[in-house]
N, C-alpha and C positions, 0 to 999 in steps of 0.2 A: 713365379718359376725361379728356382735357384740355379744360376749358371755356375759353370766351373770357376769363373773368375770371382764370383761372389763367395763361393765356398773357400777358395784359396785365401781371399781377404779375411774371411772370418777366422780361418785357422791361424793365419799370421797374427791377427789381433789377439787371439787367445793364448799364444805361446807363452808370454810372460806369466799369465795366470796359471797355465798348466804346470810350469816349473814351480810356481809358488805353492800350488796345491800339493805337489809331490813333497816339497820341503815341509809343508804343514803336516802331511802324513807322517814324516819322520819325527817331527816334534811331538806329535800325538803319541808315537811309540816311545819317545823319551820319557814321557809321564808314566806310561804303562810299564816300562822297564825299571823305573825307579821303585815302584811299589813293593815288589818282592824283597828288595834289599832293606827297606825300612820297616818291614813287618815285625821283625823281632823287637825293635825298640818301641814301635807303636803298640804292640801287644803288652809289653811290660808297663807302659805308661797308662794305657786304657784298662789294664787288668782283665784282658780277655784271653780265652783259651783257643786251642786249635779248632774246636767245634764251631765257635763263634766266628773265627776267621774264615773257616770253610763256608759258613753260611753267607758271609759278606761276599766272598769270591763267587759263589754260585749265583746269588741274586744279582750282583752287579754284572756278572758275565751275561746273564740272561737279559738284563735290561739294556745291555749294549748290543746284543745279538738279535733278539726277536723283533724290535721295532724297525730293523733295517728295511723290511719289506714295505713299511708304511711311510717312510720318510719322503718318498717321491710325491706323496699327497700334497706336500707344501709347495710343489712346483706349480700348483694352480695360482699361487699368489706371489711367489718369490723365485728368483733365479737360483740356479745351482750354486753360484758364487756366494750369494747371501746365506743360503742354507748351510753350506759347509763351514763358513766362517762363524756364524752364530752358534752352530753346534759345538765347535771347538772352543769358542768363548765360554760356553756353559761348562764344558769339560774342564777347562783350565781354572775357572773361578771356583768350581766345586772342589777341585783338588787343593786349591789354596784354602778353601773353607775347612777341609779335613785337617790341614796343617794348623789351622787356628782353633779347631774345635776341641771338645773334650767328651769322653765317654763313648760307649759302644753304639748307642742309638744314633748319635750324630754321625759317627763314622759310617754306619750302615746307610743312613738317609743320604748323606752327601755322596757316597759311593754309587748308589743307585742313580742319583741325578746326574753324576758324572758319566755313568754308562750310557744313559739316554742321550746326553749331549754328544758323546763320541760315536754314537750309532750312525751318524750321518756320513762319517769320513769314508768308509769303504764304498757304499753304493753311489753316493753323489760324487765323491772324489774320482772314482773310476769312470763315471759318466762324463765328468768334465774333461778328464785326460783323453778319453776316447773321442768325444765330440770336438775337442780342440786340437786334435792331431791329424795330420795328413794320413789317409788310409794306408799309404805305402810305408809309413813309419809307426803305425798304431801298435804293432806288436812290441817294437822297441820301447815306445813310451810307456806302455802298460808294464813292461818289464822293469823300467826304471821306477815306476810307481810301486813296485813290489820290492825291488832290491834296495833302493836308497833308504826307505823306512826300516828295512831289516838291519841296516848298519847300526841303527840306534841301539839294538839289543846287544851289540858287541861291545860298544864303548860306554853305554849308560851305567851298567853295574860298577865299572871301575871308577867313573866320576862320582857316582853316588856313595860308594864306599869311602872315597877320599874325603868328600864333604861331610859325611857322617862323623868322622873322627874329629872334625874341627868345629862343627856347629850344631850337631844334633839333627834329628829327623825332621823336625818342623821347618826350620829354615831351608833345609835341603829340598824337601818336597815343594815348598813355596817358590823357591828360586827356580827350580827346574820346570815349574809350570808356567813361568812368565814368558819364555820365548814363544810358545804356542799362542798365548794370549795376545802378544804384541803383533805377531804375524797375522793372526785372525782379524784383528782390528785394522791392520793395513790393507788386507784384501777386501774387507767390508767397505771401507771408506775411500780408498785410493786406487782401486784396480777395477778394470772392466774387461770382460771377455768378448768374443765374437757373438754374432747373432744366435748361433746354435747353443752357446753356453748361457747367454743371458735370457733366452726366450722362456716365457711361461707357457703352460699348456693346460687346457681343460681336461685333457686325456690322462693327466697324472693320476696314478693309482685308480685307473678305471678297471673295475672288476671284469667287465666284458672284454676289454683289451687284454687284461692279464690272462683270461681263459683262452683268448685267441692266440696269445703268445705261447701258451702251453701246448697248443696244437701244432706249433712250429716244431718240426722234427728235431732241430738242434737244441732248442730251449728245453724240450722234454728230455732228450738224451742226456744233456749236461746236468739237468736237475736231478735225474736218477743217479748219474755218476757222482755228483756232489753228495747226495744223501747217503750212498753206500760208503764213500770215502771218509765222510765225517766221523764214522764209527772208529776210525783208526787214528784220529788226530790227537788223542790224549797221550800218546806214547812218549813224546819228548819230555814231558814233565818228569817222567820217572828215570830217564837215562842217567842223570848224575847219581841217583840212588843206586842204580845198577852198577855203575863204575866203582863206587865206593864200597857198598855193602856186599856185592857178589864177587867182583873182580879184585877187590882189596886195593884199589888205587888211592893215592893221596888226593886231598881236596884240590891241590894245585893241578895235578894231572887230569883230574876229572873236569876242572874248569877249562883246561886247554882243549880237551876233546870236545866239550860242548861248544866252545868257541869255533872250533874247526867245522862242526856241523852247521852252525849259524853262518860261518863264512862261505860255505858252499851254497847256502840259501841266498846269499847276497849276489854271488856271481852267476848262478844258474839262470835266474829269471831274465837277466840282461841278455845272456847268450841265446836262450831259447826264444825270447821275444824277437831278437834280431833275425834268428834263423826262420821263425814263423812268417816273417815278411817276405821270405825268399823261396819257400817251398810249401807243399801241401801240409796242412796242420793236423789232419786226422792221423797219419802214420806217426807224426811227432808225439801226439798225445798218447797213443797206444804204446809206442816204444819207451817213452819216459816212465809210464806207469809200470811196465814190465820190469824195467831196470830198478825202479825204487822198491818194488815188491821183492825182487831178488836180494836187494841190498839189506832189507830188514830181516829176511830169512838168514842171510849170512851172519847176522849178529849172534845166531845160535852156534856158529862155528868159530868165528874169528874172535879171539880173546886177547891177543897180544897188543901191546900199546901201539907199535908202529902200524900194524895191520888195521887196528881200529881207527887210527888217524886217517888213513887212506879211505877206508870204508865209510866213515862218517861224513867226510867231505863229499864222497860220491852220492850218498843218500841226500845230503842237503842240496847238492847241485841238481839232482833230478826233481825239478819242480815244474809240473805241467800247467799250473794254475794260470800263468800269463798267456799261454797258448789258448787255453779254454776261454779266457776273457776276450781274446781277439776274435774267436769264432762267434761268441755272443754278440760282440759289437757289430759284426757284419751281418748278423742273422735277423735282427729286428730293426724296426723303424727307430730313428734317433729319438723320437718323442717317448718311446717306450724303454729307453735305456735305464732310466732311474729305477723304475719298478722291476725291470728284468734283473739288473744287478742287485737290487734290494732283495728279491727272491733268492738269488744265488747265494748272497752272503748270509741271509737269514737261515737258510738251510744248513750251511756250514757251521755257523756260530752256535745255533740252537742245539743241533744234534751233538756237536762236539763237546758241549757242556756236560753231556752224560758219558762221553767216551772215556774220560779219565777214570771214572768210577768202575766202568766195565773192565778196563785194562788192569786196574788195581785189584779187582776181585779175582781175575784170572791169575795174576801174579801171586796173590796171597794163598789161593787154594792150590795152585799147581806150581808154577815157577816163572821166572823171567823168560826162559826159553820157550815155554808154552805161549807166553804173552807175545813174543816176537813172531812166533809162527802164526798166531791169530792175526796180528797186524799185516803180515805178508799175505795171508789169505784174503783179508778184507780188501787190500789194495788190488789184488789180482781179480777179485770179483767185480770191483768198480770199473775194470777195463771193459766189461761186457757192453754196457751202454755206449761206450766210445765207438764201437763198430757201426753204430747207427748214425753217427755224425756225418753230415754232408759238408763239403767244402763250399762255403757261401760265395767265394770269389768265382768259382766255376759256374754256380747257378746264375750269378749276375752276368757272366759272359754269355751264357746260353740265352738269357732273357733279351739280350741286345741284338742277337742274331736275327 
């Protein structure tokens, strides 16, 4: 029997590991944020075109997304700490291999292997953060796990551009892959978590348990919400093109607007995670979704630079993901968190790999304004399953009466 004292000791023991996993998540994003900046030089040296680059991005994205539902299987033999560190070691080493390789086929193969390695970060990392945090702080910690890594996308392009002008793309990619490698090795060999984090389980990736989880009203509702919402995830890739090609803004102003959007995505999850620890989360989820849908529709109206600055920060700030993850954490048994988060992230990453193509097709046939209306509609529809979410904290209180 797990007493409250034992649970508190486990959470206290896991805290250094939790913060280390959050930092590792950020370094994982540093590698991901480096790649788009070095692509032009890489394409020139490997003599590949946009079609081949698109193939690499699609296949690598799929290899990073689809396996996420299966990574919990390794919890039968290894702790979450071992899995997340080994996966990031593979990701870092494969990106160093890209920096050392030559030719399209090596680029493709190493990119796929790197994607498989990075696939452990979101489901296992979120599980570690959830299990290693006090329930009263879980929303805030999951918010940090989303916000701090997002910071990497704001400063990595600047660092990468600076390094590119002085040493070329190969040393740049190699050097920026090293921090994640070193921290992964440190976590693997020198850190330990509490019993909930270090425990192995035979129930990992148990299909019967997964089916049982899907009978859980919250897991099913959130899975449906995530599935619908994923069809609108590809829009951000096109925003800089919209700013430059349609609105006629300079590259500098476009970059500033995009940074403002990302900045909102850094602050929003921390605020909503903190707030979700203090009030019911269902109305929060619904309210944030409504606001974000309105925000994307307003892109069809707001075209001025100052107005866009405020609107894009608002859109980035409206991030309900951390609140949803908090609900998931409290809705299933701790032993099922790995595969539950794996399912959640697999749905998002797999479906979203097609969303860019859908949005691009709408823009090409109709216009960006039609595309923004489509995104707003998708977000609004994704709100429907949120009405079926139950507050798990209330259910726990009822069960104890």
